[in-house]
N, C-alpha and C positions, 0 to 999 in steps of 0.2 A: 676516112676517119671522122668520127663525129667531132664537131667543134666542142670544146671543153671549157667549162667555167667553174668559178668557185661556188656560185649560187645561181639557180634558175628560179624565177618568180613567175607563177602562174597567175594571170588576172592582174590588169593595171588601172583599176577603178581607184577609190580612195585609198584604201588600204595597201593595194599592190604597188601603186605609184609611190606611196610612202615608203614602202619596204625597198624598192629599187633605189630610191634617193639616198636613204640612210646606209644601206649596204654598199652602194658605189662610193659614198663620201668617205667611208672607212677604208677604201682601197680594194675592196673585193672586186673580182671580175664577175660582172653581173649580166644575165640575159633576162629580160622581161618579155613575156609572151602574152599577147592579148587577142581575144576572139574577134573583137571589133576594132574600130579605128580608135585614135586618141581621143580622150574626152567625149565619149559617146553617151547616148541617152537611153541605152537599152537595159540598164541595170539599176543601180540604187545612189549613183553619185552625180545627180543632175537636178534641175529644177530651179536653178537661179539662187536659192538660199537654204540654209540649215540653221537651226536654233543652236546657240552655245550658251551654256550656264554653268555655274559652279555649285549653287545650292541644289544638289542633286537629289531629287525625290526617290529615285530608283534604289539607292543605297549609298550611304556615306563612304563606303570603300572605294567609290569611284573618285572621290574629290582629289587625292593626290595626283591621279593621272591627269585630271582636268587642269589643275595648277601647272603641271609641266606642259600640256598641250598648249595652253595660252601663250606660254614662253615661246614655244616652237612655232606657232602660228605668226607671232610678231617677227621672229627671225625669218620666216618664210617670206613674209612681206618685204622685209628689209633686203633679202638676198636676190629677190627677183623683180621688185618694184611693182608687183601686182596688187590690186585691190582685193583683199581676202576677208578681213574681219571689220565688222562695224559693231561697236560696243554702245548700243543705244539704250541699254537698260532692259529689264524684263519683269513682268508680272506673272506670278504663279498664282492663279485665282481658284476659288472654290469655298465650300464651307470649311471651318476650321479643322474638322476631323478628316477631311478628304486627304487621300494619299498625296495629291498635287501639293497641298499646302502643308500638311504636317510632316511629310516626307522631306520637302524642301527646308522647312524650319529645322528639322533634325540635323541635317547635314550642315547647315549654316552655324548652327550652335556647336555642333562636334568639332568643326574646323575653324571656328571663331571667324567666319566669313562676314564682311560688312553687308548688312541687310536692314530693311524695315518692314514692319508688319502694319498694313493699312487696312482700316475698315471701309465699308461700302461708300460711306460718304467722303472719305478722303480720296478714295480711288477716282470717284467722279470729279471731284474738284481739281486733282492733279492732272488727270488724264481724261478729258471731258469726252472723248470718243467712246469711252466705256460706260455701260449701265449695268453693273452687277446688281444682283438681288440683295435686298437689305441684310440678309444673314450671311452674305458672303464677305470674305476678307482676302487679302493678297499678301504674299511676300514679294517684295520689290528688291531686286538686285541690280545695282547700277552697273555692275561689271558683266551683266548678261548682254546677249546681242545675237548677231547672225553672222554666218560664214558663207562665202560664195563657193559651192562645191566645184564648178567647172574650172574656176581661177585656181583653186587649191590643187586639183589634179594636174593642170597644166603647169603649174609653178613645180610641182615635184617631179614631173616628167622632165622639165627643162633642167632642173639641177642634176638629175641622174644622168642626163645626156652629157651635160657639162663635165660630170665626174668620170665619163667614160663607159657608162652602161650601153650595151646593145639593147635596143627595144624594137621588138617585132610586133606589128600590128596586123590585123586581118590574117592571123595565123593561129587558129584554134588547136587546142591540145587533142590529140588523139587518145593517147595512153602514156602512163610512165610505169617505171619498174625499177626495183633494186638493181644496182649494177656495181660490181666490185666493192669498193668502200663508199659509194655514193648512189646516184641515180642515173637512169637514162630516160629521156623524154622524147616523145615522138610526136610530130606534127604532120600535117599534109605536106609541108615544105622540106622537112629534114628530121634528123635525130641529133640530139645534144647530150652531153654527159656533163655532170657536175658533182662536187662533193656534198652539196646540200640542195634541198628543194623547198620552197616556199609556196604554199597554196593559199591564195586569197580569192576564193571563188564567188563570194557574194551569193546571188540567188542560185548559182550552180552548184552549191554545197551538196545537196541530196545526191547529185550524181557523182560528182567527183570525190566526195568523202563519205561513201555509203559505208566503209569499214570503220568509221570513226566511233561508231555506237551512239550517235546523237540523232534524235528523229526531228531533223529541220523541218519547218513548215514555212513555205513561201507564200507570201500574202500580197496581193495587189492592193495598192493604195493610190488615191487620186489626190492631186493638188489642184486648187482652184485659184483663179485671179479674177477679182471684181473691180469695177471702177466706182469708188465710193460716191455716193450723192454729195454733191457739192464740190467734187474734186478731190485731189490727193493732198491738198495743203495740210489739213489737220492730221494726216497719216504719215507725214515725213518723219524720218528717223531722229531728228532733233527734238520732236515732241511726242512721238508715238513709239512705245517700246514693243519688243516681241512679247508674246503672251502664250500661256497655256491655261485653259479654263477646264475644269472638271465640274459638271453640273450635278445636281441632286441624284440623277440616275447613274452616275459614274461615267458618263460619256466625256471624253476629252476632245477639245479642239486646240489647235495652235495656229498662230499667225504672226505676220511681219508687217513692218511699216512699208510704205511705198518707196521702193529703192531704184526703180528703173524708169523715172521720168513720168511726167503728168499723165501720159496716155496708156501706161501699162499697169495701173491699178495696184492692188495689194493682195498678197497671197494668204490664203487660209486653207486649213485642211482638217479632216478628222484624224485623230491619233488612234491607231487600232481600230478601224472600222472598215476592214477590207475583206476581201474574198480569197480563198485559197486557190493557188494557181501554180503553173511551173513557167519557166522562162519561155517555153515554146507554146504554152496555151493561154497566156495572158491576154486578156482582152484590152487592147490599147485605145478602144473607143470609149470616151466618157459619155454617158446617157443622160437625158434630161432629168430623169428623176433624181439622179446623183447630185446634179447641180442644184435642184430645188431643195433637196435634204440639207446641203451644205448652206445655201442661202438662208433657210428658216433657222438652222442652229446658230449661224454667225450673227444673225440679225437680233437674237435674244441678248446677246452681249454688246454688240456694236451695231446700232440701228442704221447707221450711214453706210456700213460696209457693203452689204449685199448689191446695193445700187444696180449696176449693169454688169452682167456676166461678160467676160472677156475671152477666157480661154481655160483649158485644163489640160493636164498631163498625168500619166501614169508612172508609177515607180514600183519596186518590189521591197518588201521587208524579208530578210531571211531570219525566222525567229527560232529560238531554242525554247524548250518547255518551260524554263524558269525566266526566260528574256534576259539572261546574262550572256555575255560574250563566250567565245571559244578562242583562247590564244595560248598555244602550247606546242610542245613537241608532240607529234603524232604518237600515241601510245603503242602502236604497232611498228613503227619504224622511228624510235626515238634518237637513233644515231644520224639521221639524215633528212628527216622531214618535219617542218614546221607549219603549222596552221594557224589561220587567223580568219574567223568566219563567225556566222551566227549573231550578227550585230543588232538584230531585233529592233530596228527602227530608231535607235538612239545612239548609233555608233560614230557618225560622222565627226562630231566634235572632238573625238579621240585620235583622229586619223595620224597626225604626226608622232604622237607618242606611241601609238601602235607600231608605226615604222621603226621607231628606236627599240622597242621591245623585240619586234621580229628580227632585227638585226642582232640584237644581243643573243637571242635563241639559236639563230642559224650559225653564227660565228663562234660563240663560246659555249653553247649548250645550256645557259641559263641567264637569268636577269636579276637585277637589284631592284625591279619594280615589284610591287605587291600584285601578283596575278593568280593566286590561288583560287579566287572566285571564278576564274575563267577556265579551270581545268576541265576537260571533256569527261572525266570520270567522276566529277562531283555528283552527289545524289540528285540534284535538281536538273542535270542535264539530260536524263533519261527517265523514263517511266520505272517506278519501283518494280 
């Protein structure tokens, strides 16, 4: 007889680990299935750091979820003793009309978030590692900072195990099907049944959720680490914030303070300057021309940063057409399947609150959180 659970969760990266944590903490019998090992580097929840911020240029509708995510990240640190969040402040830089600046200001004003608007001279004075153009400004948010993705996933898996969840690694999904009043899931090792299925597929969304009606695009991204000229002292988190800069051509880069010791440099990357791939075809090699392009772009804003190249790593964005998330009951299986996917390169900061939402949907069929923006049937989720 197939082992039976209340909920089976497919994928144990950022969102899946949050789901098994919140589901099991509510007393559900949970099975988590992961294609790779725990806290792996094959998807989108690795790389040592992720930005977190509340003055959200993507859409003010995200802010209530961010406020809750901040509370849950603090609780996660308390409950596990792991280092997860560092609120070192953040600069959203660009010309006043740029989306990065104007969108951040719109969210800050809509939700009365503490913030400052700095001109180029004030940016240089307060943060001397930065050399913005004279016509650039920045929204500064003291509550912005960074998250450690590997520690986050490990913490959530730790709490899920503590609450009694069964977590199976190196056990990829083969297929699933409706079964009686729930689902049956098949892997290479076994078959399992459950009343509810949660699918958190990351970059595997195009294959696992082909029937969802959303044309996901998987995009290869590159993260770079450089040793700044003169050392990491001016880049430490007590003096150097996270940042997102949009230049006159609309190119965005983002970066972090030096958080991993004097010899591990500071991380910087392009935002949305990748190539289309699949999890099977992604080029994991970072090429010299990519490093050169990153160093040139970063050096325009932070002249000391390119310094000496240390290393690079790849990850994947799973993009929706409008770059908003998909968090919902599956339209074709509304009684038994919940999906959380398409986080489009800006989802990690929401991980714990997505876990709460998914648990709500799987266990009660609805949630009190505002998630209409994430409906897969919304006009922007698929071509007209």
